[in-house]
C-alpha positions in Angstrom: 0.1 0.1 -0.1 1.4 3.3 -0.9 1.1 6.2 1.5 0.4 9.2 -0.2 2.0 12.7 0.5 -1.0 14.2 2.2 -1.1 11.5 4.6 2.6 11.8 5.3 2.0 15.6 5.7 -1.0 15.1 8.1 1.3 12.5 10.3 4.0 15.1 10.7 1.5 17.9 11.6 -0.3 15.7 14.2 3.2 14.6 15.6 4.5 18.4 15.7 1.2 19.4 17.5 1.3 16.4 20.0 5.2 17.1 20.4 4.3 20.9 21.2 1.5 20.0 23.7 3.8 17.5 25.6 6.8 20.4 25.5 4.3 22.9 26.9 2.9 20.9 29.4 6.5 19.7 30.5 7.7 23.4 30.9 4.7 23.8 32.9 5.4 21.4 35.2 3.2 18.7 33.9 4.5 15.3 32.4 1.7 13.8 30.2 3.7 10.4 30.5 3.5 9.9 34.1 0.6 9.4 36.6 0.8 12.0 39.2 -1.3 12.6 42.2 -2.6 16.2 42.6 -2.4 17.7 46.0 -3.4 21.4 47.0 -2.0 23.7 49.9 -3.1 27.1 50.7 -0.5 30.0 51.7 -0.8 33.5 52.9 2.2 34.5 50.8 4.4 32.4 48.4 7.1 34.9 47.5 9.7 33.5 45.2 7.8 30.3 44.5 7.4 30.0 40.6 5.5 27.1 38.8 7.8 24.0 38.1 9.4 24.9 41.4 10.6 21.2 43.0 8.3 19.3 45.6 10.7 17.3 47.8 10.3 14.5 50.5 13.4 14.6 52.8 15.3 16.3 50.1 14.3 14.0 47.4 12.3 15.5 44.5 9.1 13.7 44.0 6.9 16.4 42.0 6.7 19.7 40.8 4.3 22.8 41.2 1.8 22.9 38.6 0.0 26.0 39.4 -0.6 29.0 41.5 -4.1 30.6 41.8 -5.2 33.4 44.1 -8.5 33.7 46.1 -10.4 36.7 45.0 -12.2 36.8 48.1 -9.7 36.2 50.8 -6.5 37.0 49.0 -4.9 33.5 49.9 -2.8 31.7 47.3 -3.8 27.9 46.3 -0.8 25.9 45.0 -1.3 22.9 43.0 1.3 20.2 43.3 1.8 17.0 41.1 3.5 14.3 43.1 4.7 10.9 41.8 6.0 9.0 44.4 5.3 5.5 46.0 6.1 6.9 49.5 2.9 6.9 51.7 1.7 10.4 52.2 -0.9 10.8 54.9 -3.8 13.3 55.2 -2.2 15.3 58.0 1.2 15.8 56.3 2.5 19.3 56.1 3.6 21.1 52.9 6.4 23.4 54.1 7.5 26.3 52.1 11.3 26.7 52.4 14.3 28.6 50.6 17.4 26.2 49.9 19.6 29.0 49.4 20.1 32.7 48.8 19.6 32.9 45.2 17.5 29.8 44.4 13.6 30.2 44.7 11.5 28.7 47.1 10.4 25.0 47.2 7.8 22.8 49.0 9.0 20.1 51.3 6.4 17.6 52.3 6.7 16.4 55.9 4.9 13.1 56.3 3.1 12.3 59.4 4.1 8.9 60.0 1.4 8.4 62.9 -1.5 8.9 60.6 -1.8 5.5 58.4 -4.9 7.4 56.5 -3.4 8.1 53.0 -4.1 11.3 51.2 -6.2 10.9 48.1 -5.7 12.7 44.7 -7.2 16.1 45.2 -6.8 16.5 49.2 -5.5 19.6 50.7 -2.4 19.4 52.8 -1.5 21.5 55.8 0.4 24.6 55.0 3.9 25.5 56.6 6.4 28.0 56.1 10.2 27.7 57.2 12.2 31.0 57.5 14.6 31.4 54.7 18.0 32.2 55.0 17.4 36.2 54.2 14.5 36.0 56.8 16.9 34.6 59.3 19.7 37.0 58.5 17.2 39.9 58.4 15.8 38.4 61.9 19.4 38.6 63.3 20.5 41.7 62.1 17.4 43.5 63.3 18.5 43.6 67.0 22.1 44.5 65.7 20.8 47.6 63.7 19.6 48.6 66.9 22.6 48.4 68.8 24.6 49.9 65.9 22.3 53.0 65.7 22.4 53.2 69.6 26.3 53.2 69.4 26.4 55.7 66.4 24.0 58.2 68.5 26.5 57.8 71.5 29.5 58.1 69.3 27.8 61.4 68.0 27.1 62.5 71.5 30.8 61.8 72.5 32.1 63.6 69.5 30.1 66.6 70.3 31.4 66.5 73.9 35.0 66.3 72.7 34.6 69.3 70.4 33.3 71.3 73.1 36.0 70.4 75.5 38.7 70.6 72.8 39.0 74.5 72.7 41.9 76.5 71.1 43.9 76.4 74.3 43.4 72.8 74.9 44.2 72.0 71.2 47.8 74.0 71.8 48.6 72.1 75.1 47.8 69.0 73.2 50.3 69.9 70.4 52.9 71.1 73.0 52.5 67.5 74.7 52.9 65.7 71.6 56.0 67.6 70.7 57.5 66.9 74.1 56.5 63.3 74.0 58.4 63.2 70.4 61.4 64.6 72.1 61.5 62.3 74.9 60.9 59.2 72.3 63.9 60.8 70.3 66.0 60.8 74.0 64.9 57.4 74.6 66.1 56.3 71.2 69.6 58.0 71.7 69.6 56.2 75.2 68.9 53.0 73.4 71.6 53.3 70.8 74.1 54.2 73.8 72.9 51.1 75.6 73.5 49.0 72.7 76.8 50.4 72.2 77.9 49.9 75.6 76.7 46.4 75.6 78.5 45.8 72.4 81.7 47.2 73.8 81.5 45.0 77.2 80.3 41.8 75.4 83.5 39.9 76.2 83.1 41.1 79.8 79.6 40.1 79.9 80.3 36.7 78.5 82.9 36.3 80.9 80.7 37.3 83.8 78.0 34.7 82.7 80.7 32.1 82.3 81.8 32.9 85.8 78.0 32.5 87.0 77.6 29.2 85.1 81.0 28.0 87.1 79.7 29.4 90.4 76.2 27.7 89.7 77.7 24.3 88.9 79.9 24.6 92.2 76.9 25.4 94.2 75.1 22.5 92.7 78.0 20.3 93.7 77.8 21.7 97.2 74.4 21.2 97.5 74.9 17.6 96.3 77.5 17.1 99.1 75.0 18.7 101.7 72.3 16.5 100.2 74.4 13.2 100.6 75.7 14.2 104.1 73.7 12.5 106.7 72.5 15.7 108.2 69.6 14.3 110.0 71.7 11.9 112.0 74.2 15.0 112.9 71.1 17.1 113.9 69.9 14.2 116.2 73.1 13.8 117.9 73.4 17.6 118.4 69.9 17.4 119.8 70.9 14.6 122.2 74.2 16.6 123.1 72.0 19.7 123.9 69.7 17.4 126.1 72.6 16.2 128.0 74.0 19.7 128.6 70.6 20.8 129.9 70.5 17.9 132.2 73.9 18.7 133.5 73.0 22.2 134.1 69.8 21.1 135.7 71.7 18.9 138.1 74.2 21.9 138.7 71.4 24.0 139.5 69.9 21.4 141.8 73.3 21.2 143.7 73.8 17.7 142.4 77.5 16.4 141.8 80.9 17.8 142.7 80.2 21.0 140.7 76.7 21.5 141.9 77.8 21.2 145.6 80.6 23.4 145.0 78.3 26.1 143.5 75.5 25.6 146.0 77.2 24.4 149.3 78.6 27.2 151.1 80.4 25.3 153.8 82.5 23.3 150.9 83.0 26.7 149.6 84.4 28.1 152.9 86.6 25.0 153.3 88.1 25.3 149.9 88.6 28.8 150.4 90.5 28.2 153.9 92.3 25.2 152.4 93.5 27.6 149.6 94.7 30.3 152.0 96.5 27.6 154.3 98.1 26.3 151.0 99.3 29.8 150.1 100.8 30.5 153.4 102.6 27.1 153.2 104.0 27.9 150.0 105.1 31.4 151.3 106.7 29.7 154.3 108.5 27.2 152.2 110.0 29.9 150.1 111.0 31.9 153.1 112.3 29.2 155.4 113.4 26.0 152.9 115.7 24.6 155.7 112.8 24.1 157.9 111.2 21.3 155.1 114.4 20.1 153.5 118.1 18.8 154.8 121.0 18.3 152.4 124.4 16.8 153.6 126.8 16.1 150.9 129.4 14.0 153.2 127.1 12.3 155.4 127.2 14.9 158.0 124.1 15.1 160.5 121.8 17.8 159.6 122.0 21.0 161.9 118.5 21.4 163.4 116.7 24.4 162.3 116.1 27.2 164.8 113.2 29.2 164.2 114.2 32.7 163.9 112.1 35.6 165.3 111.2 38.1 163.0 
């Protein structure tokens, strides 16, 4: 069977019309070859939400916005969504309007209510929800900051006004003089710093020698410290304490009149006897010096010693 040119032309025209209809529907967010479920949601404001915007569940795109219409009586906006998913969407699920970023327009995220087993039917209305966008959050955060900045600017303006009132001509001149004197002081300090650097450079060898001596002294002190640490200081201190205790006991006995030294110090009769004995010994020595013949007799040839005759002074 031979197909005429007119049939071919008609087929091409019908195909082009069908392709145009499919493309127009696809650009409007409707795919003719897929079975969608249509859901509706009503918002007070759908700023930056455009037709063909994505509809997501937990970040997964499951559909698109098919159309947005406004109610002439209430002014509310009805959004038509076409969703293609096997995930169960209950009647009490929420359709949350959110902004994924600063540049991209708004999208709708369906938050399923897993506690409700009743699934939403085609044409049902979902509960509306709005999540603040990034710009809204930034604006909300910047609001108090703006108030603080404005208050700070007002305070700074008042401060500058007060400074202008205080900084009269005389104060400005005094301030210039103070700055000039401060500059001179800094120059003198700089000169003193250069002088100090020169002095340190000239005496670098002496300083190094001093530091070396300090290191040697520190090492010697460390050795002495080690020697003292190794010595049995505790034992020496204990012996010293015992010796002091013995001295204290001896002094206590002397004070109590015990022993020879204690009796000598406390017994007056012994002291008097010793004094008399000392005086008698002194007289005996004096008599022995003056009259040696009374006590000692010498005879070289065996001659009988002449008896001593006491002379009267």
